[in-house]
C-alpha positions as a Markdown table, in Angstrom:
| # | Residue | x | y | z |
|---|---|---|---|---|
| 1 | Met | 16.5 | 27.1 | -23.1 |
| 2 | Ala | 17.9 | 23.7 | -22.1 |
| 3 | Ala | 18.9 | 25.0 | -18.6 |
| 4 | Lys | 15.4 | 26.4 | -18.1 |
| 5 | Tyr | 13.9 | 23.1 | -19.0 |
| 6 | Val | 16.2 | 21.2 | -16.6 |
| 7 | Arg | 15.2 | 23.6 | -13.8 |
| 8 | Ser | 11.5 | 23.1 | -14.6 |
| 9 | Val | 11.9 | 19.3 | -14.5 |
| 10 | Ile | 13.7 | 19.4 | -11.1 |
| 11 | Lys | 11.0 | 21.8 | -9.7 |
| 12 | Val | 8.3 | 19.3 | -10.5 |
| 13 | Phe | 10.0 | 15.9 | -10.2 |
| 14 | Gly | 12.3 | 16.5 | -7.2 |
| 15 | Lys | 14.4 | 18.7 | -5.0 |
| 16 | Pro | 17.6 | 16.9 | -4.2 |
| 17 | Pro | 18.1 | 14.6 | -2.4 |
| 18 | Phe | 14.5 | 13.4 | -2.4 |
| 19 | Leu | 12.0 | 13.3 | -5.2 |
| 20 | Pro | 8.4 | 14.3 | -4.2 |
| 21 | Leu | 7.0 | 11.3 | -5.9 |
| 22 | Glu | 9.5 | 9.1 | -4.2 |
| 23 | Glu | 8.8 | 10.7 | -0.9 |
| 24 | His | 5.1 | 10.1 | -1.4 |
| 25 | Ser | 5.9 | 6.4 | -2.2 |
| 26 | Arg | 7.8 | 6.2 | 1.1 |
| 27 | Lys | 4.6 | 7.0 | 2.8 |
| 28 | Ala | 3.0 | 4.0 | 1.1 |
| 29 | Val | 5.8 | 1.8 | 2.4 |
| 30 | Leu | 5.4 | 3.2 | 5.9 |
| 31 | Ala | 1.7 | 2.8 | 5.8 |
| 32 | Ala | 2.1 | -0.9 | 4.8 |
| 33 | Arg | 4.5 | -1.4 | 7.8 |
| 34 | Lys | 2.0 | 0.2 | 10.2 |
| 35 | Leu | -0.7 | -2.0 | 8.8 |
| 36 | Ala | 1.4 | -5.1 | 9.5 |
| 37 | Glu | 2.1 | -4.0 | 13.0 |
| 38 | Ala | -1.6 | -3.2 | 13.6 |
| 39 | Leu | -2.7 | -6.6 | 12.4 |
| 40 | Glu | -0.3 | -8.4 | 14.7 |
| 41 | Ala | -1.5 | -6.3 | 17.6 |
| 42 | Tyr | -5.1 | -6.9 | 16.6 |
| 43 | Phe | -4.7 | -10.7 | 16.7 |
| 44 | Ser | -2.8 | -10.4 | 20.0 |
| 45 | Gly | -5.7 | -8.8 | 21.7 |
| 46 | Asp | -4.0 | -5.4 | 22.0 |
| 47 | Pro | -6.6 | -2.8 | 21.0 |
| 48 | Glu | -4.6 | 0.1 | 22.5 |
| 49 | Thr | -1.7 | -0.5 | 20.1 |
| 50 | Val | -4.1 | -0.9 | 17.2 |
| 51 | Glu | -5.7 | 2.5 | 18.1 |
| 52 | Arg | -2.3 | 4.1 | 18.3 |
| 53 | Leu | -1.2 | 2.8 | 15.0 |
| 54 | Ser | -4.6 | 3.9 | 13.5 |
| 55 | Ile | -3.8 | 7.4 | 14.6 |
| 56 | Glu | -0.3 | 7.2 | 13.2 |
| 57 | Leu | -1.8 | 6.0 | 9.9 |
| 58 | Asn | -4.1 | 9.0 | 9.8 |
| 59 | Gly | -1.1 | 11.2 | 10.2 |
| 60 | Ile | 0.8 | 9.4 | 7.4 |
| 61 | Glu | -2.2 | 9.9 | 5.1 |
| 62 | Gln | -2.3 | 13.6 | 5.9 |
| 63 | Glu | 1.4 | 13.9 | 5.1 |
| 64 | Ala | 0.9 | 12.0 | 1.8 |
| 65 | Asp | -2.0 | 14.3 | 0.9 |
| 66 | Tyr | 0.2 | 17.3 | 1.5 |
| 67 | Ile | 2.9 | 15.9 | -0.8 |
| 68 | Lys | 0.3 | 15.2 | -3.4 |
| 69 | Gln | -1.1 | 18.7 | -3.2 |
| 70 | Gln | 2.4 | 20.1 | -3.6 |
| 71 | Ile | 3.0 | 18.0 | -6.7 |
| 72 | Arg | -0.3 | 19.1 | -8.2 |
| 73 | Ala | 0.4 | 22.7 | -7.4 |
| 74 | Gly | 3.7 | 22.4 | -9.3 |
| 75 | Leu | 2.0 | 21.2 | -12.4 |
| 76 | Ser | 1.0 | 24.6 | -13.7 |
| 77 | Ser | 0.6 | 25.3 | -17.4 |
| 78 | Ser | 3.8 | 27.4 | -17.3 |
| 79 | Val | 6.0 | 24.5 | -16.2 |
| 80 | Lys | 7.3 | 22.1 | -18.7 |
| 81 | Thr | 7.5 | 18.4 | -17.8 |
| 82 | Pro | 8.9 | 15.4 | -19.6 |
| 83 | Val | 5.6 | 13.6 | -19.3 |
| 84 | Asp | 1.9 | 14.3 | -19.7 |
| 85 | Pro | 0.8 | 16.0 | -16.4 |
| 86 | Lys | -2.6 | 14.2 | -16.6 |
| 87 | Leu | -0.9 | 10.8 | -16.7 |
| 88 | Leu | 1.4 | 11.8 | -13.9 |
| 89 | Leu | -1.6 | 12.7 | -11.8 |
| 90 | Asp | -3.3 | 9.4 | -12.7 |
| 91 | Phe | -0.2 | 7.6 | -11.6 |
| 92 | Leu | 0.0 | 9.6 | -8.4 |
| 93 | Ser | -3.7 | 8.8 | -7.6 |
| 94 | Glu | -3.0 | 5.0 | -7.9 |
| 95 | Gln | 0.0 | 5.3 | -5.6 |
| 96 | Asp | -2.0 | 7.4 | -3.1 |
| 97 | Cys | -4.5 | 4.5 | -2.9 |
| 98 | Ile | -1.9 | 2.4 | -1.1 |
| 99 | Val | -1.8 | 4.8 | 1.8 |
| 100 | Asn | -5.5 | 5.2 | 1.9 |
| 101 | Gly | -6.0 | 1.4 | 1.7 |
| 102 | Ala | -3.8 | 0.8 | 4.7 |
| 103 | Arg | -5.7 | 3.3 | 6.8 |
| 104 | Asn | -9.1 | 1.8 | 5.7 |
| 105 | Ala | -8.0 | -1.7 | 6.6 |
| 106 | Val | -7.0 | -0.7 | 10.1 |
| 107 | Tyr | -10.2 | 1.2 | 10.6 |
| 108 | Trp | -12.2 | -1.9 | 9.4 |
| 109 | Met | -10.4 | -4.3 | 11.8 |
| 110 | Lys | -11.4 | -2.0 | 14.7 |
| 111 | Leu | -15.1 | -2.6 | 14.1 |
| 112 | Arg | -15.1 | -6.1 | 15.5 |
| 113 | Glu | -13.1 | -7.9 | 18.1 |
| 114 | Tyr | -12.1 | -11.6 | 18.4 |
| 115 | Gly | -11.2 | -13.3 | 21.7 |
| 116 | Thr | -7.8 | -14.7 | 22.6 |
| 117 | Ser | -7.2 | -18.1 | 24.1 |
| 118 | Glu | -6.3 | -16.4 | 27.5 |
| 119 | Glu | -9.7 | -14.6 | 27.5 |
| 120 | Arg | -11.5 | -17.8 | 26.7 |
| 121 | Glu | -9.9 | -19.6 | 29.6 |
| 122 | Lys | -11.2 | -16.9 | 31.9 |
| 123 | Glu | -14.6 | -16.4 | 30.5 |
| 124 | Gly | -15.5 | -20.0 | 29.5 |
| 125 | Val | -17.7 | -20.6 | 26.5 |
| 126 | Gly | -18.9 | -17.0 | 26.2 |
| 127 | Gly | -17.2 | -13.9 | 24.9 |
| 128 | Ala | -16.0 | -12.9 | 21.5 |
| 129 | Pro | -15.4 | -15.8 | 19.0 |
| 130 | Leu | -12.0 | -17.2 | 18.9 |
| 131 | Leu | -10.0 | -17.2 | 15.6 |
| 132 | Pro | -8.3 | -20.5 | 14.7 |
| 133 | Ser | -4.5 | -20.1 | 14.7 |
| 134 | Glu | -4.5 | -21.1 | 11.0 |
| 135 | Ile | -6.6 | -18.0 | 10.1 |
| 136 | Lys | -4.3 | -15.7 | 12.2 |
| 137 | Lys | -1.3 | -17.2 | 10.5 |
| 138 | Gly | -2.9 | -16.7 | 7.1 |
| 139 | Phe | -3.5 | -13.0 | 7.8 |
| 140 | Leu | 0.0 | -12.4 | 9.0 |
| 141 | Glu | 1.3 | -14.2 | 5.9 |
| 142 | Leu | -0.9 | -12.1 | 3.7 |
| 143 | Val | 0.1 | -8.7 | 5.2 |
| 144 | Ala | 3.8 | -9.7 | 5.0 |
| 145 | Lys | 3.5 | -10.5 | 1.3 |
| 146 | Val | 1.6 | -7.2 | 0.7 |
| 147 | Glu | 4.3 | -5.3 | 2.5 |
| 148 | Glu | 7.0 | -7.0 | 0.4 |
| 149 | Thr | 5.1 | -6.0 | -2.8 |
| 150 | Val | 4.9 | -2.4 | -1.7 |
| 151 | Lys | 8.6 | -2.3 | -0.9 |
| 152 | Val | 9.5 | -3.6 | -4.3 |
| 153 | Tyr | 7.2 | -1.1 | -5.9 |
| 154 | His | 8.9 | 1.7 | -3.9 |
| 155 | Thr | 12.3 | 0.5 | -5.3 |
| 156 | Leu | 10.8 | 1.0 | -8.8 |
| 157 | Ile | 9.9 | 4.6 | -7.8 |
| 158 | Glu | 13.3 | 5.3 | -6.4 |
| 159 | Lys | 14.7 | 4.7 | -9.9 |
| 160 | Leu | 12.4 | 7.4 | -11.4 |
| 161 | Tyr | 14.6 | 10.4 | -10.7 |
| 162 | Lys | 17.6 | 8.7 | -12.4 |
| 163 | Leu | 15.3 | 7.9 | -15.3 |
| 164 | Val | 14.5 | 11.6 | -15.7 |
| 165 | Ser | 18.1 | 12.7 | -15.2 |
| 166 | Thr | 19.2 | 10.4 | -18.1 |
| 167 | Ser | 16.4 | 11.7 | -20.3 |
| 168 | Phe | 14.7 | 8.3 | -20.4 |
| 169 | Ser | 17.7 | 6.5 | -21.9 |
| 170 | Lys | 16.9 | 3.0 | -23.2 |
| 171 | Pro | 19.3 | 1.2 | -20.9 |
| 172 | Gln | 17.9 | 3.1 | -17.9 |
| 173 | Leu | 14.3 | 2.4 | -19.0 |
| 174 | Lys | 15.1 | -1.3 | -19.3 |
| 175 | Ala | 16.7 | -1.4 | -15.8 |
| 176 | Thr | 13.9 | 0.5 | -14.2 |
| 177 | Phe | 11.0 | -1.5 | -15.6 |
| 178 | Ala | 12.7 | -4.8 | -15.0 |
| 179 | Leu | 11.1 | -4.6 | -11.6 |
| 180 | Val | 7.5 | -4.6 | -12.9 |
| 181 | Pro | 7.3 | -8.3 | -13.6 |
| 182 | Glu | 8.5 | -8.9 | -10.0 |
| 183 | Ile | 5.7 | -6.7 | -8.7 |
| 184 | Asp | 3.2 | -8.7 | -10.8 |
| 185 | Arg | 4.6 | -12.0 | -9.4 |
| 186 | Leu | 4.3 | -10.8 | -5.8 |
| 187 | Glu | 0.8 | -9.6 | -6.4 |
| 188 | His | -0.1 | -13.1 | -7.8 |
| 189 | Glu | 1.3 | -14.6 | -4.6 |
| 190 | Val | -0.9 | -12.3 | -2.6 |
| 191 | Asp | -3.9 | -13.5 | -4.6 |
| 192 | Val | -3.0 | -17.1 | -3.8 |
| 193 | Ile | -2.8 | -16.4 | -0.1 |
| 194 | Glu | -6.1 | -14.5 | -0.3 |
| 195 | Ser | -7.9 | -17.4 | -1.9 |
| 196 | Arg | -6.5 | -19.9 | 0.7 |
| 197 | Leu | -7.4 | -17.6 | 3.6 |
| 198 | Met | -11.0 | -17.1 | 2.3 |
| 199 | Lys | -11.5 | -20.9 | 2.3 |
| 200 | Leu | -10.2 | -21.1 | 5.8 |
| 201 | Ile | -12.7 | -18.4 | 6.9 |
| 202 | Phe | -15.7 | -20.0 | 5.3 |
| 203 | Arg | -14.7 | -23.3 | 6.8 |
| 204 | Glu | -15.1 | -21.8 | 10.2 |
| 205 | Gln | -18.4 | -20.0 | 9.5 |
| 206 | Glu | -20.3 | -21.9 | 12.2 |
| 207 | Thr | -17.8 | -20.6 | 14.8 |
| 208 | Leu | -17.4 | -17.1 | 13.4 |
| 209 | Arg | -21.1 | -16.6 | 12.5 |
| 210 | Gly | -22.2 | -14.6 | 9.6 |
| 211 | Ser | -21.0 | -11.2 | 10.9 |
| 212 | Gly | -17.6 | -12.6 | 11.6 |
| 213 | Val | -17.2 | -14.2 | 8.1 |
| 214 | Arg | -18.3 | -10.9 | 6.6 |
| 215 | His | -15.9 | -8.9 | 8.6 |
| 216 | Leu | -12.9 | -11.2 | 8.0 |
| 217 | Thr | -13.5 | -11.6 | 4.2 |
| 218 | Glu | -13.7 | -7.9 | 3.8 |
| 219 | Leu | -10.5 | -7.4 | 5.8 |
| 220 | Val | -8.8 | -9.9 | 3.5 |
| 221 | Glu | -9.8 | -7.9 | 0.5 |
| 222 | Leu | -8.8 | -4.6 | 2.0 |
| 223 | Ile | -5.3 | -5.8 | 2.8 |
| 224 | Gly | -4.9 | -7.6 | -0.5 |
| 225 | Asp | -6.0 | -4.5 | -2.4 |
| 226 | Leu | -2.8 | -2.8 | -1.4 |
| 227 | Ala | -0.8 | -5.1 | -3.7 |
| 228 | Asp | -3.4 | -4.6 | -6.5 |
| 229 | Lys | -2.8 | -0.8 | -6.2 |
| 230 | Ala | 0.9 | -1.3 | -6.3 |
| 231 | Val | 0.5 | -3.1 | -9.6 |
| 232 | Ser | -1.9 | -0.5 | -10.9 |
| 233 | Ala | 0.5 | 2.3 | -10.0 |
| 234 | Ala | 3.4 | 0.5 | -11.7 |
| 235 | Asp | 1.3 | 0.1 | -14.8 |
| 236 | Ala | 0.3 | 3.8 | -14.7 |
| 237 | Leu | 4.0 | 4.7 | -14.3 |
| 238 | Gln | 4.9 | 2.7 | -17.4 |
| 239 | Thr | 2.1 | 4.3 | -19.4 |
| 240 | Met | 3.2 | 7.7 | -18.3 |
| 241 | Val | 6.8 | 7.1 | -19.5 |
| 242 | Ile | 5.9 | 5.3 | -22.7 |
| 243 | Arg | 3.5 | 8.1 | -23.8 |
| 244 | Arg | 6.0 | 10.9 | -23.0 |
């Protein structure tokens, strides 16, 4: 009976050497990286690179969806799992939002262009509004902190398979969830950067005009939301394990 149970757990939680949930989390890390690259290209006036990365993100999302479907398919009533399947799916949905959020942020940034200093020198006063360097720097700082948050979150997920293999031993539980406060701390730092960046954007509202302010503030929220989803997924993971 015990051997059958172990086989069932491995079937759902992972096929060595990778765990499906961990592999899905890897897609979240990759999506956050592509978002950072796309944002840098966006502010460098490189729409071709932004478009390429947008296509790559769509592919990453499709891969994440496939993994998600495989996990769901493995949660049949005949398979025993060490946790509540519903809570596992709740956790998976929160993690999936990180990938979706990165794709949505890149799509949103493509809806409006901003001029570069080089273009302004050629075109004179006209053309797309310029973004102050302080705003660009704020966005790059924001996406870097978001990416860091997602990476630390992924480290938490990497520990999940060991947690299952040790039957949720107390020492392993403590070691695993010691990362949660760090994820919370990073998410708070993201919030601080968001707040500062919002103030910078509104300070430039005459230059950016209403549509520019609306576009940039929404982009701030879309990027920052990835850190929020990492925290939500970490909380859902804790709930899933605690209620096992």
